[in-house]
DRENVEXVO-311950 format. One record per atom (N, C-alpha, C, CB): chain; atom name; x, y, z. Coordinates in Angstrom, 2 decimals, always signed. Glycine has a CB too. Layout:
+----+----+---------+---------+---------+
: ch : at :       X :       Y :       Z :
+----+----+---------+---------+---------+
:  A : CA :       X :       Y :       Z :
...
+----+----+---------+---------+---------+
This chain:
+----+----+---------+---------+---------+
: ch : at :       X :       Y :       Z :
+----+----+---------+---------+---------+
:  A :  N :  +11.45 : -151.05 :  -20.05 :
:  A : CA :  +10.65 : -152.15 :  -19.56 :
:  A :  C :   +9.17 : -151.80 :  -19.74 :
:  A : CB :  +10.98 : -152.45 :  -18.08 :
:  A :  N :   +8.41 : -152.71 :  -20.30 :
:  A : CA :   +6.99 : -152.48 :  -20.55 :
:  A :  C :   +6.15 : -153.19 :  -19.51 :
:  A : CB :   +6.61 : -152.95 :  -21.95 :
:  A :  N :   +4.97 : -152.63 :  -19.20 :
:  A : CA :   +4.10 : -153.30 :  -18.23 :
:  A :  C :   +3.62 : -154.65 :  -18.77 :
:  A : CB :   +2.89 : -152.41 :  -17.88 :
:  A :  N :   +3.32 : -155.54 :  -17.88 :
:  A : CA :   +2.82 : -156.86 :  -18.27 :
:  A :  C :   +1.46 : -156.72 :  -18.95 :
:  A : CB :   +2.72 : -157.79 :  -17.03 :
:  A :  N :   +1.17 : -157.60 :  -19.90 :
:  A : CA :   -0.15 : -157.54 :  -20.55 :
:  A :  C :   -1.26 : -157.65 :  -19.52 :
:  A : CB :   -0.29 : -158.66 :  -21.60 :
:  A :  N :   -2.26 : -156.83 :  -19.67 :
:  A : CA :   -3.37 : -156.83 :  -18.72 :
:  A :  C :   -3.07 : -156.05 :  -17.46 :
:  A : CB :   -3.73 : -158.24 :  -18.36 :
:  A :  N :   -1.88 : -155.49 :  -17.37 :
:  A : CA :   -1.48 : -154.71 :  -16.20 :
:  A :  C :   -2.02 : -153.31 :  -16.28 :
:  A : CB :   +0.03 : -154.68 :  -16.06 :
:  A :  N :   -1.61 : -152.47 :  -15.35 :
:  A : CA :   -2.11 : -151.08 :  -15.36 :
:  A :  C :   -1.64 : -150.35 :  -16.61 :
:  A : CB :   -1.64 : -150.33 :  -14.10 :
:  A :  N :   -2.53 : -149.57 :  -17.15 :
:  A : CA :   -2.23 : -148.79 :  -18.34 :
:  A :  C :   -1.68 : -147.43 :  -17.95 :
:  A : CB :   -3.48 : -148.63 :  -19.22 :
:  A :  N :   -1.72 : -146.48 :  -18.87 :
:  A : CA :   -1.24 : -145.13 :  -18.56 :
:  A :  C :   -2.11 : -144.47 :  -17.50 :
:  A : CB :   -1.21 : -144.27 :  -19.83 :
:  A :  N :   -1.53 : -143.51 :  -16.82 :
:  A : CA :   -2.26 : -142.81 :  -15.76 :
:  A :  C :   -3.47 : -142.09 :  -16.35 :
:  A : CB :   -1.33 : -141.80 :  -15.04 :
:  A :  N :   -4.53 : -142.05 :  -15.59 :
:  A : CA :   -5.75 : -141.36 :  -16.02 :
:  A :  C :   -5.54 : -139.86 :  -15.93 :
:  A : CB :   -6.96 : -141.80 :  -15.17 :
:  A :  N :   -6.01 : -139.15 :  -16.93 :
:  A : CA :   -5.89 : -137.70 :  -16.96 :
:  A :  C :   -7.19 : -137.11 :  -17.48 :
:  A : CB :   -4.69 : -137.25 :  -17.85 :
:  A :  N :   -7.50 : -135.93 :  -17.01 :
:  A : CA :   -8.72 : -135.25 :  -17.48 :
:  A :  C :   -8.45 : -134.40 :  -18.71 :
:  A : CB :   -9.30 : -134.39 :  -16.37 :
:  A :  N :   -7.20 : -134.41 :  -19.21 :
:  A : CA :   -6.89 : -133.60 :  -20.39 :
:  A :  C :   -7.70 : -134.04 :  -21.60 :
:  A : CB :   -5.41 : -133.68 :  -20.70 :
:  A :  N :   -7.98 : -135.34 :  -21.69 :
:  A : CA :   -8.72 : -135.86 :  -22.85 :
:  A :  C :  -10.03 : -136.52 :  -22.40 :
:  A : CB :   -7.87 : -136.87 :  -23.63 :
:  A :  N :  -10.69 : -135.91 :  -21.45 :
:  A : CA :  -11.94 : -136.46 :  -20.92 :
:  A :  C :  -13.01 : -136.43 :  -22.01 :
:  A : CB :  -12.41 : -135.68 :  -19.67 :
:  A :  N :  -13.84 : -137.45 :  -22.03 :
:  A : CA :  -14.91 : -137.51 :  -23.02 :
:  A :  C :  -15.95 : -136.43 :  -22.70 :
:  A : CB :  -15.57 : -138.92 :  -23.05 :
:  A :  N :  -16.50 : -135.79 :  -23.74 :
:  A : CA :  -17.43 : -134.67 :  -23.51 :
:  A :  C :  -18.63 : -135.02 :  -22.64 :
:  A : CB :  -17.92 : -134.16 :  -24.83 :
:  A :  N :  -19.22 : -136.21 :  -22.80 :
:  A : CA :  -20.40 : -136.54 :  -21.99 :
:  A :  C :  -20.03 : -136.71 :  -20.52 :
:  A : CB :  -21.06 : -137.83 :  -22.51 :
:  A :  N :  -18.83 : -137.19 :  -20.24 :
:  A : CA :  -18.39 : -137.32 :  -18.84 :
:  A :  C :  -18.12 : -135.95 :  -18.23 :
:  A : CB :  -17.12 : -138.20 :  -18.76 :
:  A :  N :  -17.53 : -135.06 :  -19.02 :
:  A : CA :  -17.27 : -133.71 :  -18.53 :
:  A :  C :  -18.59 : -132.99 :  -18.24 :
:  A : CB :  -16.43 : -132.91 :  -19.55 :
:  A :  N :  -19.58 : -133.15 :  -19.12 :
:  A : CA :  -20.89 : -132.52 :  -18.88 :
:  A :  C :  -21.52 : -133.04 :  -17.59 :
:  A : CB :  -21.83 : -132.76 :  -20.07 :
:  A :  N :  -21.39 : -134.34 :  -17.34 :
:  A : CA :  -21.95 : -134.91 :  -16.11 :
:  A :  C :  -21.25 : -134.33 :  -14.88 :
:  A : CB :  -21.83 : -136.45 :  -16.11 :
:  A :  N :  -19.93 : -134.15 :  -14.96 :
:  A : CA :  -19.19 : -133.56 :  -13.84 :
:  A :  C :  -19.59 : -132.10 :  -13.63 :
:  A : CB :  -17.67 : -133.66 :  -14.09 :
:  A :  N :  -19.77 : -131.37 :  -14.72 :
:  A : CA :  -20.18 : -129.97 :  -14.63 :
:  A :  C :  -21.55 : -129.86 :  -13.97 :
:  A : CB :  -20.21 : -129.31 :  -16.04 :
:  A :  N :  -22.48 : -130.69 :  -14.41 :
:  A : CA :  -23.83 : -130.66 :  -13.87 :
:  A :  C :  -23.83 : -130.99 :  -12.37 :
:  A : CB :  -24.74 : -131.64 :  -14.62 :
:  A :  N :  -23.05 : -131.97 :  -11.98 :
:  A : CA :  -22.95 : -132.35 :  -10.56 :
:  A :  C :  -22.34 : -131.21 :   -9.75 :
:  A : CB :  -22.11 : -133.63 :  -10.40 :
:  A :  N :  -21.30 : -130.58 :  -10.29 :
:  A : CA :  -20.65 : -129.48 :   -9.58 :
:  A :  C :  -21.61 : -128.31 :   -9.38 :
:  A : CB :  -19.41 : -129.01 :  -10.35 :
:  A :  N :  -22.37 : -127.97 :  -10.41 :
:  A : CA :  -23.31 : -126.84 :  -10.30 :
:  A :  C :  -24.43 : -127.16 :   -9.32 :
:  A : CB :  -23.90 : -126.51 :  -11.68 :
:  A :  N :  -24.83 : -128.43 :   -9.24 :
:  A : CA :  -25.88 : -128.77 :   -8.27 :
:  A :  C :  -25.35 : -128.64 :   -6.84 :
:  A : CB :  -26.39 : -130.21 :   -8.52 :
:  A :  N :  -24.08 : -128.89 :   -6.65 :
:  A : CA :  -23.49 : -128.76 :   -5.31 :
:  A :  C :  -23.09 : -127.33 :   -4.99 :
:  A : CB :  -22.27 : -129.66 :   -5.18 :
:  A :  N :  -22.64 : -126.61 :   -6.00 :
:  A : CA :  -22.17 : -125.24 :   -5.80 :
:  A :  C :  -22.87 : -124.29 :   -6.77 :
:  A : CB :  -20.63 : -125.16 :   -5.99 :
:  A :  N :  -24.16 : -123.98 :   -6.54 :
:  A : CA :  -24.84 : -123.04 :   -7.43 :
:  A :  C :  -24.19 : -121.66 :   -7.34 :
:  A : CB :  -26.34 : -122.94 :   -7.08 :
:  A :  N :  -24.45 : -120.81 :   -8.30 :
:  A : CA :  -23.89 : -119.46 :   -8.36 :
:  A :  C :  -22.38 : -119.52 :   -8.58 :
:  A : CB :  -24.21 : -118.68 :   -7.06 :
:  A :  N :  -21.95 : -120.39 :   -9.51 :
:  A : CA :  -20.53 : -120.55 :   -9.82 :
:  A :  C :  -20.21 : -119.97 :  -11.19 :
:  A : CB :  -20.13 : -122.03 :   -9.77 :
:  A :  N :  -19.04 : -119.39 :  -11.30 :
:  A : CA :  -18.55 : -118.91 :  -12.59 :
:  A :  C :  -17.81 : -120.05 :  -13.28 :
:  A : CB :  -17.62 : -117.67 :  -12.41 :
:  A :  N :  -17.56 : -119.91 :  -14.58 :
:  A : CA :  -16.88 : -120.98 :  -15.30 :
:  A :  C :  -15.46 : -121.22 :  -14.77 :
:  A : CB :  -16.82 : -120.66 :  -16.78 :
:  A :  N :  -14.67 : -120.19 :  -14.39 :
:  A : CA :  -13.36 : -120.49 :  -13.80 :
:  A :  C :  -13.45 : -121.27 :  -12.49 :
:  A : CB :  -12.59 : -119.20 :  -13.57 :
:  A :  N :  -14.47 : -120.98 :  -11.68 :
:  A : CA :  -14.64 : -121.73 :  -10.43 :
:  A :  C :  -14.98 : -123.19 :  -10.73 :
:  A : CB :  -15.75 : -121.09 :   -9.57 :
:  A :  N :  -15.84 : -123.40 :  -11.70 :
:  A : CA :  -16.21 : -124.77 :  -12.08 :
:  A :  C :  -14.99 : -125.49 :  -12.62 :
:  A : CB :  -17.35 : -124.76 :  -13.14 :
:  A :  N :  -14.23 : -124.83 :  -13.47 :
:  A : CA :  -13.02 : -125.44 :  -14.05 :
:  A :  C :  -12.04 : -125.85 :  -12.96 :
:  A : CB :  -12.34 : -124.46 :  -15.03 :
:  A :  N :  -11.85 : -124.99 :  -11.98 :
:  A : CA :  -10.90 : -125.27 :  -10.90 :
:  A :  C :  -11.32 : -126.50 :  -10.10 :
:  A : CB :  -10.78 : -124.06 :   -9.97 :
:  A :  N :  -12.62 : -126.68 :   -9.89 :
:  A : CA :  -13.10 : -127.81 :   -9.09 :
:  A :  C :  -13.22 : -129.09 :   -9.90 :
:  A : CB :  -14.44 : -127.47 :   -8.48 :
:  A :  N :  -13.68 : -128.99 :  -11.14 :
:  A : CA :  -14.01 : -130.18 :  -11.92 :
:  A :  C :  -12.79 : -130.75 :  -12.64 :
:  A : CB :  -15.09 : -129.85 :  -12.93 :
:  A :  N :  -12.13 : -129.95 :  -13.44 :
:  A : CA :  -11.05 : -130.46 :  -14.28 :
:  A :  C :  -10.05 : -129.36 :  -14.60 :
:  A : CB :  -11.61 : -131.06 :  -15.58 :
:  A :  N :   -9.19 : -129.03 :  -13.64 :
:  A : CA :   -8.27 : -127.92 :  -13.88 :
:  A :  C :   -7.33 : -128.15 :  -15.06 :
:  A : CB :   -7.46 : -127.66 :  -12.64 :
:  A :  N :   -7.00 : -129.41 :  -15.35 :
:  A : CA :   -6.08 : -129.67 :  -16.45 :
:  A :  C :   -6.77 : -129.82 :  -17.81 :
:  A : CB :   -5.29 : -130.91 :  -16.16 :
:  A :  N :   -8.09 : -129.87 :  -17.83 :
:  A : CA :   -8.83 : -129.96 :  -19.09 :
:  A :  C :   -8.79 : -128.61 :  -19.80 :
:  A : CB :  -10.32 : -130.41 :  -18.85 :
:  A :  N :   -8.79 : -128.62 :  -21.12 :
:  A : CA :   -8.78 : -127.35 :  -21.85 :
:  A :  C :  -10.03 : -126.52 :  -21.52 :
:  A : CB :   -8.70 : -127.59 :  -23.37 :
:  A :  N :   -9.86 : -125.22 :  -21.38 :
:  A : CA :  -11.00 : -124.37 :  -21.03 :
:  A :  C :  -12.06 : -124.40 :  -22.13 :
:  A : CB :  -10.53 : -122.92 :  -20.79 :
:  A :  N :  -11.66 : -124.64 :  -23.37 :
:  A : CA :  -12.63 : -124.74 :  -24.46 :
:  A :  C :  -13.57 : -125.92 :  -24.28 :
:  A : CB :  -11.92 : -124.86 :  -25.78 :
:  A :  N :  -13.05 : -127.01 :  -23.73 :
:  A : CA :  -13.90 : -128.19 :  -23.49 :
:  A :  C :  -14.94 : -127.87 :  -22.43 :
:  A : CB :  -13.03 : -129.41 :  -23.06 :
:  A :  N :  -14.53 : -127.16 :  -21.39 :
:  A : CA :  -15.48 : -126.78 :  -20.34 :
:  A :  C :  -16.52 : -125.81 :  -20.90 :
:  A : CB :  -14.73 : -126.13 :  -19.14 :
:  A :  N :  -16.07 : -124.86 :  -21.68 :
:  A : CA :  -17.00 : -123.88 :  -22.28 :
:  A :  C :  -18.02 : -124.61 :  -23.17 :
:  A : CB :  -16.21 : -122.82 :  -23.11 :
:  A :  N :  -17.55 : -125.58 :  -23.97 :
:  A : CA :  -18.47 : -126.34 :  -24.82 :
:  A :  C :  -19.46 : -127.13 :  -23.97 :
:  A : CB :  -17.69 : -127.28 :  -25.74 :
:  A :  N :  -18.98 : -127.71 :  -22.89 :
:  A : CA :  -19.87 : -128.46 :  -22.00 :
:  A :  C :  -20.96 : -127.58 :  -21.42 :
:  A : CB :  -19.07 : -129.10 :  -20.87 :
:  A :  N :  -20.58 : -126.39 :  -20.96 :
:  A : CA :  -21.56 : -125.45 :  -20.42 :
:  A :  C :  -22.57 : -125.04 :  -21.49 :
:  A : CB :  -20.86 : -124.21 :  -19.84 :
:  A :  N :  -22.07 : -124.75 :  -22.69 :
:  A : CA :  -22.95 : -124.32 :  -23.78 :
:  A :  C :  -23.91 : -125.43 :  -24.22 :
:  A : CB :  -22.12 : -123.87 :  -24.98 :
:  A :  N :  -23.51 : -126.68 :  -24.07 :
:  A : CA :  -24.40 : -127.79 :  -24.43 :
:  A :  C :  -25.46 : -128.03 :  -23.37 :
:  A : CB :  -23.59 : -129.06 :  -24.64 :
:  A :  N :  -25.15 : -127.79 :  -22.11 :
:  A : CA :  -26.09 : -128.05 :  -21.03 :
:  A :  C :  -27.20 : -126.99 :  -20.94 :
:  A : CB :  -25.36 : -128.12 :  -19.71 :
:  A :  N :  -26.91 : -125.76 :  -21.37 :
:  A : CA :  -27.89 : -124.67 :  -21.27 :
:  A :  C :  -29.11 : -124.93 :  -22.16 :
:  A : CB :  -27.24 : -123.33 :  -21.65 :
:  A :  N :  -28.96 : -125.23 :  -23.47 :
:  A : CA :  -30.15 : -125.46 :  -24.30 :
:  A :  C :  -30.93 : -126.71 :  -23.89 :
:  A : CB :  -29.76 : -125.57 :  -25.75 :
:  A :  N :  -30.26 : -127.65 :  -23.24 :
:  A : CA :  -30.95 : -128.85 :  -22.76 :
:  A :  C :  -31.72 : -128.56 :  -21.47 :
:  A : CB :  -29.95 : -129.99 :  -22.53 :
:  A :  N :  -31.60 : -127.34 :  -20.99 :
:  A : CA :  -32.26 : -126.88 :  -19.75 :
:  A :  C :  -31.85 : -127.72 :  -18.54 :
:  A : CB :  -33.78 : -126.93 :  -19.92 :
:  A :  N :  -30.58 : -128.15 :  -18.53 :
:  A : CA :  -30.05 : -128.89 :  -17.39 :
:  A :  C :  -29.35 : -127.94 :  -16.42 :
:  A : CB :  -29.09 : -129.99 :  -17.85 :
:  A :  N :  -28.90 : -126.79 :  -16.93 :
:  A : CA :  -28.37 : -125.71 :  -16.09 :
:  A :  C :  -28.91 : -124.41 :  -16.66 :
:  A : CB :  -26.78 : -125.71 :  -16.05 :
:  A :  N :  -28.85 : -123.35 :  -15.86 :
:  A : CA :  -29.29 : -122.05 :  -16.37 :
:  A :  C :  -28.24 : -120.99 :  -16.03 :
:  A : CB :  -30.68 : -121.66 :  -15.79 :
:  A :  N :  -27.90 : -120.17 :  -17.01 :
:  A : CA :  -26.95 : -119.09 :  -16.77 :
:  A :  C :  -27.67 : -117.83 :  -16.31 :
:  A : CB :  -26.13 : -118.80 :  -18.03 :
:  A :  N :  -26.99 : -117.02 :  -15.55 :
:  A : CA :  -27.47 : -115.68 :  -15.20 :
:  A :  C :  -26.30 : -114.74 :  -15.38 :
:  A : CB :  -28.03 : -115.61 :  -13.72 :
:  A :  N :  -26.55 : -113.64 :  -16.08 :
:  A : CA :  -25.49 : -112.69 :  -16.37 :
:  A :  C :  -24.90 : -112.95 :  -17.75 :
:  A : CB :  -24.40 : -112.76 :  -15.30 :
:  A :  N :  -23.94 : -112.13 :  -18.11 :
:  A : CA :  -23.32 : -112.24 :  -19.43 :
:  A :  C :  -21.81 : -112.22 :  -19.32 :
:  A : CB :  -23.80 : -111.12 :  -20.34 :
:  A :  N :  -21.21 : -112.89 :  -20.28 :
:  A : CA :  -19.76 : -112.93 :  -20.44 :
:  A :  C :  -19.04 : -113.28 :  -19.15 :
:  A : CB :  -19.26 : -111.62 :  -20.95 :
:  A :  N :  -18.11 : -112.46 :  -18.72 :
:  A : CA :  -17.32 : -112.85 :  -17.54 :
:  A :  C :  -18.09 : -112.75 :  -16.23 :
:  A : CB :  -16.09 : -111.99 :  -17.46 :
:  A :  N :  -19.28 : -112.16 :  -16.26 :
:  A : CA :  -20.11 : -112.08 :  -15.05 :
:  A :  C :  -21.14 : -113.20 :  -15.01 :
:  A : CB :  -20.81 : -110.71 :  -14.97 :
:  A :  N :  -21.09 : -114.11 :  -15.96 :
:  A : CA :  -22.07 : -115.19 :  -16.03 :
:  A :  C :  -21.86 : -116.17 :  -14.88 :
:  A : CB :  -21.98 : -115.91 :  -17.38 :
:  A :  N :  -22.96 : -116.52 :  -14.23 :
:  A : CA :  -22.96 : -117.53 :  -13.16 :
:  A :  C :  -23.92 : -118.62 :  -13.56 :
:  A : CB :  -23.37 : -116.90 :  -11.77 :
:  A :  N :  -23.66 : -119.82 :  -13.11 :
:  A : CA :  -24.47 : -120.97 :  -13.49 :
:  A :  C :  -25.19 : -121.55 :  -12.29 :
:  A : CB :  -23.61 : -122.04 :  -14.15 :
:  A :  N :  -26.42 : -121.99 :  -12.54 :
:  A : CA :  -27.29 : -122.53 :  -11.50 :
:  A :  C :  -27.92 : -123.82 :  -12.03 :
:  A : CB :  -28.39 : -121.50 :  -11.08 :
:  A :  N :  -28.36 : -124.70 :  -11.13 :
:  A : CA :  -29.12 : -125.87 :  -11.60 :
:  A :  C :  -30.40 : -125.40 :  -12.29 :
:  A : CB :  -29.45 : -126.84 :  -10.42 :
:  A :  N :  -30.89 : -126.17 :  -13.23 :
:  A : CA :  -32.11 : -125.79 :  -13.94 :
:  A :  C :  -33.29 : -125.70 :  -12.98 :
:  A : CB :  -32.43 : -126.79 :  -15.07 :
:  A :  N :  -33.39 : -126.63 :  -12.07 :
:  A : CA :  -34.42 : -126.60 :  -11.05 :
:  A :  C :  -33.83 : -125.97 :   -9.80 :
:  A : CB :  -34.99 : -128.02 :  -10.76 :
:  A :  N :  -34.50 : -125.03 :   -9.18 :
:  A : CA :  -33.97 : -124.44 :   -7.95 :
:  A :  C :  -33.74 : -125.52 :   -6.90 :
:  A : CB :  -34.91 : -123.36 :   -7.41 :
:  A :  N :  -32.61 : -125.43 :   -6.23 :
:  A : CA :  -32.27 : -126.40 :   -5.19 :
:  A :  C :  -32.94 : -125.99 :   -3.90 :
:  A : CB :  -30.73 : -126.51 :   -5.01 :
:  A :  N :  -33.78 : -126.86 :   -3.34 :
:  A : CA :  -34.43 : -126.61 :   -2.06 :
:  A :  C :  -33.71 : -127.45 :   -1.01 :
:  A : CB :  -35.97 : -126.96 :   -2.11 :
:  A :  N :  -32.77 : -126.85 :   -0.33 :
:  A : CA :  -31.95 : -127.58 :   +0.64 :
:  A :  C :  -32.77 : -128.06 :   +1.83 :
:  A : CB :  -30.81 : -126.69 :   +1.13 :
:  A :  N :  -33.86 : -127.37 :   +2.19 :
:  A : CA :  -34.71 : -127.81 :   +3.30 :
:  A :  C :  -35.42 : -129.12 :   +2.97 :
:  A : CB :  -35.74 : -126.73 :   +3.65 :
:  A :  N :  -35.81 : -129.29 :   +1.72 :
:  A : CA :  -36.50 : -130.53 :   +1.32 :
:  A :  C :  -35.57 : -131.73 :   +1.46 :
:  A : CB :  -37.02 : -130.42 :   -0.13 :
:  A :  N :  -34.28 : -131.55 :   +1.16 :
:  A : CA :  -33.32 : -132.65 :   +1.28 :
:  A :  C :  -33.13 : -133.04 :   +2.74 :
:  A : CB :  -31.99 : -132.26 :   +0.65 :
:  A :  N :  -33.17 : -132.09 :   +3.64 :
:  A : CA :  -32.91 : -132.37 :   +5.04 :
:  A :  C :  -34.09 : -133.06 :   +5.71 :
:  A : CB :  -32.59 : -131.09 :   +5.77 :
:  A :  N :  -35.30 : -132.88 :   +5.21 :
:  A : CA :  -36.47 : -133.47 :   +5.85 :
:  A :  C :  -36.72 : -134.91 :   +5.41 :
:  A : CB :  -37.69 : -132.63 :   +5.55 :
:  A :  N :  -36.00 : -135.37 :   +4.42 :
:  A : CA :  -36.19 : -136.75 :   +3.93 :
:  A :  C :  -35.54 : -137.74 :   +4.84 :
:  A : CB :  -35.64 : -136.91 :   +2.53 :
+----+----+---------+---------+---------+
């Protein structure tokens, strides 16, 4: 039995998420959880997405200066490009 035309389509999955959407999710996650490793980001953002897609997203955001890495290889942690001042958010 097939769904009626105009009805619900296949279930949404992050396995084939578009790269620009994944980058936006990564950037949002890092702004909320600075000092995160790529496995931590993957677990929160898109656990079912291929790790290569996440790695590509991170590598694209760094040269755009939207996030900044600290450390190398498996010790690399990611931070927002601009330091997050949590006190400034609370005073608004």
